[in-house]
KEDODREN-767681 format. One line per field, with one value per residue (C-alpha): x, y, z. Coordinates in steps of 0.25 Angstrom, whole numbers, plus 5000, padded with zeros to 4 digits. Layout:
u: (X_...) .
v: (Y_...) .
w: (Z_...) .
// end
This chain:
u: (5001_5005_5010_4999_5005_4999_5007_5016_5026_5036_5035_5049_5044_5029_5030_5032_5021_5012_5016_5014_5000_4996_5000_4993_4980_4981_4981_4969_4961_4966_4964_4956_4961_4963_4974_4980_4979_4987_4998_4999_5000_5012_5019_5018_5025_5034_5038_5038_5048_5057_5056_5052_5045_5033_5018_5005_4999_4987_4981_4974_4970_4959_4947_4936_4940_4927_4928_4915_4914_4915_4904_4892_4880_4874_4860_4851_4845_4854_4847_4840_4851_4857_4844_4844_4858_4855_4842_4853_4863_4852_4845_4859_4861_4851_4850_4864_4863_4848_4855_4867_4856_4848_4860_4874_4881_4876_4886_4884_4889_4886_4898_4902_4888_4888_4901_4897_4882_4882_4891_4880_4869_4875_4878_4863_4856_4864_4875_4872_4863_4855_4853_4840_4836_4843_4856_4865_4867_4879_4887_4889_4899_4894_4904_4900_4899_4889_4877_4868_4866_4863_4851_4846_4846_4839_4829_4826_4824_4813_4824_4824_4816_4816_4816_4828_4835_4832_4840_4853_4863_4853_4850_4847_4837_4830_4817_4820_4830_4822_4807_4811_4805_4804_4816_4830_4843_4853_4867_4878_4885_4882_4879_4874_4873_4864_4857_4856_4846_4852_4868_4876_4890_4897_4906_4907_4921_4929_4937_4930_4918_4929_4936_4924_4918_4931_4928_4914_4916_4926_4917_4907_4916_4920_4903_4903_4915_4910_4897_4890_4883_4885_4889_4895_4885_4887_4896_4902_4902_4910_4908_4918_4926_4940_4944_4940_4951_4959_4956_4965_4953_4948_4960_4964_4958_4961_4968_4959_4948_4957_4962_4949_4946_4932_4925_4913_4919_4917_4922_4918_4927_4921_4933_4928_4941_4939_4940_4933_4943_4948_4953_4956_4970_4972_4984_4982_4971_4964_4957_4970_4977_4964_4966_4980_4977_4965_4971_4983_4974_4968_4956_4948_4948_4937_4939_4925_4931_4923_4909_4903_4904_4919_4918_4918_4929_4939_4935_4939_4951_4960_4972_4971_4970_4959_4963_4978_4971_4963_4977_4983_4971_4973_4961_4962_4960_4949_4942_4943_4937_4924_4923_4923_4914_4914_4921_4933_4935_4935_4946_4954_4953_4949_4956_4970_4974_4968_4963_4955_4948_4945_4938_4929_4925_4911_4907_4901_4905_4893_4897_4912_4906_4898_4907_4905_4915_4913_4906_4897_4892_4883_4885_4900_4898_4887_4900_4911_4902_4898_4911_4915_4903_4907_4922_4927_4940_4942_4937_4933_4934_4928_4935_4923_4928_4917_4916_4913_4901_4896_4884_4887_4888_4899_4901_4907_4922_4924_4935_4923_4913_4913_4907_4898_4884_4877_4872_4866_4854_4862_4869_4856_4850_4863_4863_4849_4853_4865_4858_4845_4837_4821_4821_4816_4825_4817_4819_4833_4836_4828_4837_4823_4825_4819_4813_4807_4794_4793_4788_4799_4808_4820_4813_4808_4824_4830_4820_4821_4837_4838_4827_4836_4849_4841_4835_4840_4854_4861_4852_4858_4850_4853_4844_4852_4851_4854_4867_4863_4874_4880_4880_4892_4895_4897_4908_4914_4912_4927_4928_4915_4920_4935_4939_4952_4958_4968_4967_4965_4952_4957_4960_4945_4939_4946_4941_4927_4927_4932_4921_4912_4916_4912_4897_4889_4880_4888_4902_4901_4895_4909_4920_4934_4941_4956_4966_4979_4978_4971_4983_4986_4973_4974_4964_4974_4964_4953_4960_4958_4944_4936_4948_4953_4943_4951_4944_4953_4955_4969_4978_4990_4995_4998_5012_5004_4995_5000_4997_4983_4981_4987_4980_4969_4961_4948_4938_4928_4936_4930_4941_4943_4959_4961_4975_4981_4970_4960_4954_4952_4948_4939_4932_4930_4924_4914_4910_4907_4901_4890_4886_4875_4869_4877_4874_4863_4873_4877_4893_4900_4914_4926_4937_4948_4960_4970_4962_4970_4968_4953_4946_4958_4962_4949_4938_4933_4929_4924_4915_4911_4909_4899_4892_4889_4883_4893_4893_4904_4916_4928_4938_4949_4961_4974_4966_4970_4983_4990_4986_4995_5008_5020_5013_5012_5006_4997_4993_4988_4973_4969_4958_4949_4937_4937_4934_4925_4917_4913_4907_4891_4889_4902_4903_4916_4921_4935_4932_4944_4939_4934_4922_4919_4923_4914_4902_4904_4906_4893_4884_4890_4887_4873_4871_4877_4872_4859_4853_4861_4864_4873_4884_4899_4909_4922_4929_4943_4953_4966_4977_4981_4980_4974_4964_4949_4938_4925_4915_4907_4892_4882_4890_4887_4880_4888_4900_4892_4889_4902_4907_4905_4911_4922_4923_4930_4943_4945_4932_4926_4926_4912_4915_4926_4934_4938_4931_4940_4935_4944_4942_4950_4964_4965_4953_4964_4973_4960_4958_4972_4971_4958_4966_4977_4968_4961_4974_4976_4962_4954_4943_4941_4929_4932_4924_4927_4923_4919_4915_4919_4910_4898_4900_4901_4889_4880_4884_4881_4867_4863_4868_4860_4847_4848_4850_4838_4830_4829_4828_4842_4851_4864_4876_4879_4893_4888_4879_4890_4902_4890_4887_4900_4912_4923_4932_4933_4946_4945_4958_4957_4967_4962_4965_4956_4945_4940_4936_4932_4920_4912_4917_4903_4894_4902_4896_4896_4905_4916_4930_4935_4948_4952_4965_4968_4979_4980_4992_5000_5002_5016_5023_5026_5019_5005_5010_5020_5009_4998_5007_5010_4996_4993_4981_4988_4983_4992_4989_4975_4977_4985_4972_4963_4971_4971_4955_4954_4964_4972) .
v: (4999_5014_5022_5032_5045_5050_5038_5046_5034_5037_5052_5058_5071_5071_5084_5090_5082_5087_5100_5098_5092_5103_5113_5105_5104_5119_5123_5114_5120_5134_5132_5119_5108_5115_5124_5110_5102_5113_5113_5098_5100_5111_5101_5089_5099_5104_5089_5084_5097_5092_5078_5073_5061_5061_5063_5063_5048_5045_5036_5043_5038_5026_5035_5042_5054_5062_5064_5065_5078_5081_5072_5075_5074_5063_5065_5053_5044_5035_5026_5022_5023_5012_5002_5004_5000_4988_4984_4985_4976_4966_4965_4963_4953_4945_4946_4939_4928_4926_4923_4915_4907_4902_4901_4901_4904_4918_4925_4940_4949_4954_4960_4970_4976_4974_4983_4993_4996_5009_5015_5012_5015_5030_5031_5027_5036_5048_5049_5040_5048_5041_5047_5055_5068_5076_5069_5062_5050_5045_5033_5023_5011_5000_4990_4977_4968_4976_4974_4968_4979_4988_4977_4979_4993_4994_4982_4993_5003_4995_4993_4978_4969_4957_4946_4955_4953_4939_4938_4943_4937_4929_4938_4925_4920_4933_4933_4945_4937_4926_4932_4946_4951_4949_4950_4954_4947_4956_4955_4952_4965_4979_4975_4985_4975_4966_4976_4987_4997_4994_4994_5005_5000_4987_4986_4970_4969_4976_4988_4992_5000_5008_5013_5015_5023_5033_5033_5034_5047_5052_5051_5058_5071_5068_5070_5081_5088_5085_5091_5078_5077_5084_5073_5084_5080_5064_5055_5043_5033_5018_5009_5000_4991_4990_4978_4983_4993_4982_4982_4990_4996_5002_5010_5012_5026_5033_5043_5046_5049_5059_5065_5069_5073_5064_5070_5062_5049_5043_5029_5022_5010_5000_4996_4984_4979_4966_4959_4946_4937_4945_4960_4970_4973_4965_4970_4984_4994_4996_5009_5015_5009_5014_5029_5029_5025_5034_5046_5044_5043_5057_5052_5058_5047_5047_5035_5030_5021_5021_5024_5034_5025_5026_5042_5042_5031_5040_5052_5046_5042_5052_5042_5039_5024_5021_5027_5019_5007_5008_5012_4998_4990_4983_4979_4964_4968_4976_4966_4958_4968_4968_4954_4954_4959_4970_4963_4959_4974_4978_4968_4969_4983_4991_4983_4986_4996_5004_5016_5009_5001_5013_5019_5007_5007_5007_5001_4986_4978_4978_4992_4990_4979_4991_5000_5004_5006_5019_5011_5007_5020_5028_5042_5040_5035_5047_5056_5050_5050_5064_5069_5061_5068_5080_5079_5085_5085_5069_5057_5052_5036_5032_5022_5016_5006_4995_4981_4970_4962_4974_4968_4954_4947_4935_4939_4955_4957_4941_4937_4930_4942_4945_4930_4931_4928_4918_4921_4912_4916_4921_4930_4935_4938_4945_4955_4958_4962_4968_4979_4979_4973_4973_4957_4945_4933_4925_4939_4939_4924_4923_4935_4942_4956_4968_4981_4991_4997_5008_5018_5014_5025_5017_5014_5029_5035_5025_5031_5044_5044_5037_5048_5059_5054_5049_5036_5022_5017_5011_5013_5011_5019_5017_5029_5038_5045_5041_5047_5046_5039_5047_5041_5032_5039_5051_5046_5034_5036_5035_5021_5015_5019_5018_5014_5008_5020_5015_5017_5009_5005_5013_5025_5023_5024_5035_5043_5037_5041_5055_5058_5052_5063_5073_5069_5079_5069_5057_5064_5069_5055_5048_5045_5042_5034_5031_5026_5034_5028_5039_5043_5027_5025_5039_5046_5059_5067_5066_5073_5087_5082_5078_5082_5072_5073_5079_5085_5096_5099_5099_5108_5106_5111_5096_5094_5090_5102_5107_5095_5091_5079_5086_5080_5088_5086_5094_5094_5090_5080_5068_5057_5050_5048_5037_5037_5022_5016_5005_5004_5018_5020_5008_5013_5027_5020_5013_5026_5033_5019_5019_5034_5032_5024_5030_5045_5044_5048_5040_5042_5033_5029_5024_5018_5014_5006_4996_4984_4976_4984_4984_4971_4964_4974_4981_4969_4969_4985_4982_4971_4980_4992_4981_4978_4994_4992_5002_5007_5011_5007_5001_5002_4991_4998_4991_4978_4964_4956_4961_4974_4982_4979_4980_4980_4965_4957_4967_4977_4966_4963_4949_4946_4959_4954_4941_4949_4958_4948_4944_4955_4955_4969_4973_4972_4970_4972_4972_4979_4978_4989_5005_5002_4991_4998_5010_5002_4995_5008_5014_5002_5004_5020_5015_5004_5012_5024_5023_5009_5011_4996_4993_4987_4992_4990_4984_4989_4984_4995_4992_5002_4996_5003_4995_4999_5001_4996_5003_4995_4986_4992_4983_4977_4986_4975_4964_4972_4974_4958_4955_4953_4955_4949_4958_4951_4939_4937_4938_4945_4938_4924_4919_4908_4911_4899_4904_4915_4925_4931_4944_4956_4968_4969_4954_4958_4963_4950_4942_4951_4949_4934_4934_4942_4932_4921_4927_4927_4911_4909_4907_4915_4921_4928_4938_4944_4954_4951_4963_4958_4943_4944_4949_4938_4927_4934_4933_4918_4915_4922_4914_4900_4904_4907_4894_4888_4894_4889_4902_4904_4900_4912_4910_4918_4932_4926_4913_4920_4930_4919_4911_4896_4889_4881_4891_4890_4903_4910_4921_4929_4941_4947_4942_4929_4918_4917_4929_4923_4910_4917_4915_4900_4894_4903_4901_4895_4880_4871_4881_4881_4893_4896_4908_4916_4924_4931_4921_4922_4935_4947_4951_4962_4964_4970_4969_4958_4950_4950_4944_4935_4929_4928_4923_4932_4939_4936_4926_4918_4920_4914_4904_4899_4900_4890_4881_4880_4879_4868_4873) .
w: (5000_4999_5010_5016_5013_5028_5034_5043_5047_5039_5042_5044_5050_5055_5060_5046_5040_5049_5045_5032_5034_5041_5032_5021_5029_5032_5017_5014_5027_5022_5007_5004_4995_4982_4988_4994_4982_4976_4985_4984_4970_4972_4981_4972_4960_4969_4973_4958_4955_4967_4962_4975_4968_4974_4969_4976_4979_4972_4983_4992_5005_5006_5009_5002_4992_4996_5010_5018_5018_5003_5000_4990_4998_4996_4988_4991_5000_5005_5011_4998_4990_5000_4999_4985_4982_4992_4983_4971_4978_4981_4967_4960_4970_4968_4953_4952_4964_4957_4944_4951_4959_4946_4936_4942_4930_4928_4937_4941_4951_4965_4970_4962_4962_4977_4978_4968_4971_4978_4968_4956_4964_4968_4954_4950_4961_4960_4946_4935_4925_4914_4901_4900_4895_4905_4905_4895_4905_4914_4908_4918_4918_4928_4934_4926_4938_4944_4933_4944_4952_4939_4936_4951_4950_4937_4943_4954_4943_4936_4924_4926_4931_4941_4930_4923_4936_4936_4922_4925_4917_4910_4897_4889_4898_4900_4894_4887_4879_4875_4874_4871_4884_4899_4908_4902_4905_4911_4907_4914_4914_4907_4894_4884_4874_4883_4890_4880_4887_4900_4900_4894_4896_4896_4907_4909_4904_4915_4912_4899_4907_4913_4900_4893_4903_4901_4886_4887_4898_4886_4875_4882_4882_4868_4865_4873_4866_4854_4857_4853_4866_4879_4890_4899_4911_4910_4918_4914_4929_4928_4939_4939_4947_4954_4948_4934_4936_4932_4918_4909_4902_4916_4917_4902_4900_4914_4910_4898_4908_4916_4904_4898_4911_4910_4924_4918_4921_4935_4938_4951_4954_4963_4971_4979_4978_4971_4958_4954_4962_4974_4977_4966_4972_4985_4989_4987_4985_4971_4976_4978_4965_4957_4964_4959_4946_4943_4949_4942_4930_4933_4938_4950_4961_4972_4983_4988_4999_5012_5015_5024_5037_5036_5035_5052_5052_5043_5052_5065_5059_5063_5063_5049_5053_5044_5031_5035_5037_5023_5016_5021_5017_5005_4996_4998_5013_5010_5003_5014_5023_5013_5016_5031_5042_5050_5061_5052_5046_5062_5066_5053_5047_5060_5069_5062_5073_5085_5077_5066_5078_5085_5071_5072_5087_5090_5076_5074_5066_5056_5054_5051_5041_5036_5033_5018_5007_5000_4987_4995_5002_4993_4999_4997_4984_4980_4985_4976_4965_4965_4968_4955_4946_4951_4948_4935_4927_4931_4929_4942_4948_4962_4969_4977_4987_4989_4994_4981_4986_4995_5004_5000_5013_5013_4998_5001_4997_4997_4985_4978_4979_4964_4961_4974_4967_4976_4989_5001_5006_5020_5010_5003_5016_5021_5009_5011_5025_5023_5013_5021_5010_5010_5007_5015_5018_5006_4996_4999_4997_4985_4979_4977_4968_4977_4971_4980_4976_4966_4977_4987_4991_4985_4971_4971_4974_4965_4953_4957_4958_4943_4937_4942_4935_4922_4924_4925_4923_4915_4903_4888_4877_4863_4857_4848_4835_4823_4816_4800_4792_4780_4766_4764_4752_4760_4769_4760_4746_4744_4751_4743_4729_4733_4717_4720_4730_4739_4755_4767_4773_4784_4777_4771_4786_4789_4776_4779_4794_4790_4780_4792_4801_4792_4792_4798_4808_4807_4808_4822_4828_4824_4833_4828_4838_4836_4847_4840_4828_4820_4811_4809_4803_4795_4804_4806_4795_4806_4817_4809_4804_4817_4829_4840_4853_4865_4876_4877_4863_4858_4866_4858_4844_4838_4831_4818_4818_4805_4798_4791_4801_4813_4828_4831_4845_4849_4860_4849_4841_4835_4836_4848_4848_4860_4860_4859_4867_4860_4872_4875_4859_4861_4872_4866_4854_4864_4869_4855_4850_4861_4861_4855_4869_4878_4874_4863_4853_4843_4839_4828_4833_4824_4830_4822_4828_4824_4823_4831_4843_4843_4846_4850_4861_4865_4862_4875_4874_4860_4865_4877_4866_4858_4871_4872_4858_4852_4838_4830_4822_4826_4815_4815_4807_4800_4803_4800_4802_4789_4786_4796_4791_4800_4813_4816_4828_4836_4826_4817_4818_4814_4823_4825_4816_4823_4836_4831_4826_4840_4843_4839_4836_4830_4816_4810_4795_4787_4776_4766_4757_4761_4754_4763_4776_4771_4770_4783_4790_4783_4788_4802_4803_4799_4808_4820_4819_4809_4813_4826_4829_4840_4831_4828_4817_4816_4805_4801_4791_4783_4782_4769_4757_4745_4734_4739_4729_4728_4736_4725_4724_4731_4743_4754_4762_4758_4765_4776_4779_4777_4763_4748_4735_4731_4717_4709_4703_4692_4689_4678_4687_4689_4697_4709_4713_4726_4736_4744_4756_4761_4771_4776_4773_4765_4756_4746_4745_4745_4732_4728_4730_4721_4710_4711_4710_4699_4691_4694_4687_4700_4702_4716_4723_4733_4745_4754_4768_4775_4788_4792_4806_4799_4789_4800_4808_4796_4795_4810_4810_4797_4804_4817_4809_4803_4816_4821_4809_4804_4786_4783_4778_4772_4777_4769_4767_4761_4752_4748_4744_4737_4733_4725_4731_4730_4740_4750_4756_4765_4770_4781_4789_4801_4808_4800_4809_4805_4790_4797_4804_4791_4788_4791_4783_4770_4759_4760_4753_4752_4758_4765_4769_4778_4778_4790_4797_4811_4819_4824_4816_4809_4804_4790_4778_4774_4763_4772_4782_4773_4767_4782_4785_4772_4768_4758_4741_4740_4752_4748_4735_4742_4751_4739_4730_4742_4743_4728_4729_4718) .
// end
C-alpha cells in the first residue's frame, strides 16, 4: 500500500511540520480553497524548477470526496425510494430464481444488481431524462449483469407484465415468439435487436459499453457544433463494473474524453470489489487504482465510499485511526468484511486498536453490520450524482463502493456470489426480512412477484418521478424523418460509364463520396470517418471541402497551409479523424450509424480503413453495432491478401468477408469495378436512409489501378443479388466449356485467364461475383423453405450459372472458405474447384504474391485445364 502522506512516523521535524500545517489551514480559513489551490500550484512549480523530484499524489484518502456539509440537499422522499429499491431487488431476484428453479440451465445474475440497485434507482428517480417534447433525452448505458433490475422496474411501471417476467431468458418459449402475441421473452442482457422498443445500447460484451459511451458523448458535441441538433442539455450516463475496467476498451479513450472536455459524460463505476471468481484486486485497492488512472487521464473523480451512518464515526475520529485503518485494508480483506456479520467486523476491523474500539462503543453488532457503503446510501448517491451533473470542463467518474450480493444473506460478498442463483426457503425469508418486504412466508418462498396498487404512495411516487423526467427508461425509438437519396447519375455517373478509364475502386469511392457531400439534402448527414489514413486513401482533398471536426477549431497554421490539400480543422468540420485507433473509429461509426434511433436524426457514416484492421481487430464492436441496429457503410480498403504489395502478413486481409458473412444484418460486397461499387453504395443509401432498414454495408475496395469498364445495362439487380455474367471468351463462343467465377482484386486475373483459355480454343464464361455471402444466404433461404414444404425456389446462383455440365473454377483474394460458401447451391452435376489465399501473407509484388497463392491468371488457367481433364 502507498504510505499515508499525513503519517508522522518518519517526520524528522514535527514542529516545523506543524507550522506548515497551521499556516496552510490559516490560508484556507482566511482566503478560501481557491487561494489554497493557487498556492499549491505555485509550490508545485517551484518544486519542479528546483528538480526536487516530487509531484502530488493522485490518490486521496479513502473517504468520500464530497464532505457532509457540501452535499446537495436530497429532494426526494427517502423512505419511499428505499421501499421502491427493495421491491426492485425482490422482483429481480424472484425472476432469476424462478427461471433457475424451473430450468436450471438458464442462468441469470442477482448479485450485480443487488450491489447496483440504489445506483440505478437514484438515477431513475432524479437524473435520467427520457426523450420527450421538452428534452432530447439522456443516454444511459446499463451494467449488463444488472438487466433483471431494469426489468423489475419496468414491471412496476406497468411496461412489462408478470408473464413477461416469467419468461426471462426464454425468448423462444414466450407466446409472443410462437403465437405473435402474449408474454414476451426477456433477453439475458441489454439487446436492442431482441428487444427493439426497450434496450437502447448493447452492453453485454463488457468493455464495449464504456468506449461507446465516450464516443456517443463526443458525437453529441459533433451534432451540436455542426448545428444539426442541439444536444447541449443532454448527458451520457454509464453504470459499469470495476472488473469491467480491466477490459482494454474500457480504458482506451479516457484521454479523448478529457481532451474534448466532455462534461456531458458521467461514469458510475460500481466498485463491489468482485469479479466473477474473486476479488478484482485482492492484494490492493481497485478504487485507488481507478482514481489514479482517471485523475491522471484528466477526469473529475468523485469517490462515493461510505454511507451516512459513517459520518458520525469520521466526525469522532479525531486521531485519524479510522482513516488509517481503511488505508491499510486491501480489497480481499474488505470482501471478507462484506461477507461476515457485525460481530466479526467489530472484532477484526474495529478491534485493531483501542481508538477504533472506542469509535463503535455503544453500537450493537447489528448496527455495525448495517453500516452502509456509499453505493447503498441514496442520499450520498444523490449528492455524488448532483455534483457530477453540475461539474463543467471535464468528464466525471463516480467510484461507488458497494457490496456484491448486498442483502443476499449467505450470498453477500462470497467468492461464489456471482453464480448464486438458487435460494432455499430460509434465504428467501431472510431476504424478505432484510428489506422489510410486504410478503407472507408463503409468498416469499413461492417467489411471488409483488407490485403495489396503482393508488399506493409508492406507485404514485414512481410514476411522478418518471413523468417529471420525461417518461420511462430505457426506451428505444426508431422513428426519424426519411432523407431523400440523390439520383445515382448525379454523383456516380463517372463510375457507371467509366469507359475503360484507369483508376482504383478506392479512388472511385473517394470521388463518389466527395460528390455525395455536395448534395444539399444528404450531404450534411454524411459522416466520413478515418483512422489516420485519409491521405493513404486519397481523401486529402476532402480536408478543404468539408474540414476535420475539432471542438476547438484550428489554433495553429498547418505546415502545409499553402498547398491545395492542406490540413484543415474546424468546429463545424465534417470528417471524424480518429487517429490510430480502430476501436475509437468504429465507436464513432456506431454513434453516427445509430443516430436515427438515439437522436431521431438519421446520419450516414462512411468509415474507411485497412480491411485487415476491421472485423479481425474490432469484430466484437461491429457485432455490438449490429445488435444496436446500425445503419452505415464500412469500407475495407486495400482488401485482399495480394492487392497491397510489399506490406505483408498483418496488413493483408484474407478473411474479412468470411467474418462479415456471420453477421445477419451486414450486407458484404467485394466489387471489382467502380460501376459495381456505385450501384452497391446507391442501394445502401436507399435501404438505410429512405426505406430505413436496419442493415449496414461492408464494401471492400482496392488500391490497384486498372481499366474500369462501363457497367453493362440491365445488371444492377444481379450486382446487388451477388453475381452477374460478365461475358464469354472468345466472344463468339456459344457453348462455354468452363465457367470462371471471380471477385474483387482477382476478377481481372480471371478475365485474363479466360482470354488465355480462349486463345487455346477453350471457351470460358466469366461471372463477376459481387457478394459471396448474399449468394450463400439466398441459397440457404431456398433450402430452408424447401425443408418446410414451401414451393421450391432455385437458388439465384444456380439460375445465373444455368444448366449444363461445364466445370466451375472460383478464385478470390480471400481464403478458400469464402468461395466454398456457395458450393451447396450450385447447379447439380458440375464440378467445383476453389482457389484462394489460405495461409499467412507475404511481402512482395502483386504479381509474385498472386503467383505464390496460385490465384493469378496462369494458376487459374492451370486449374481450368485440370477440371477439364486436359
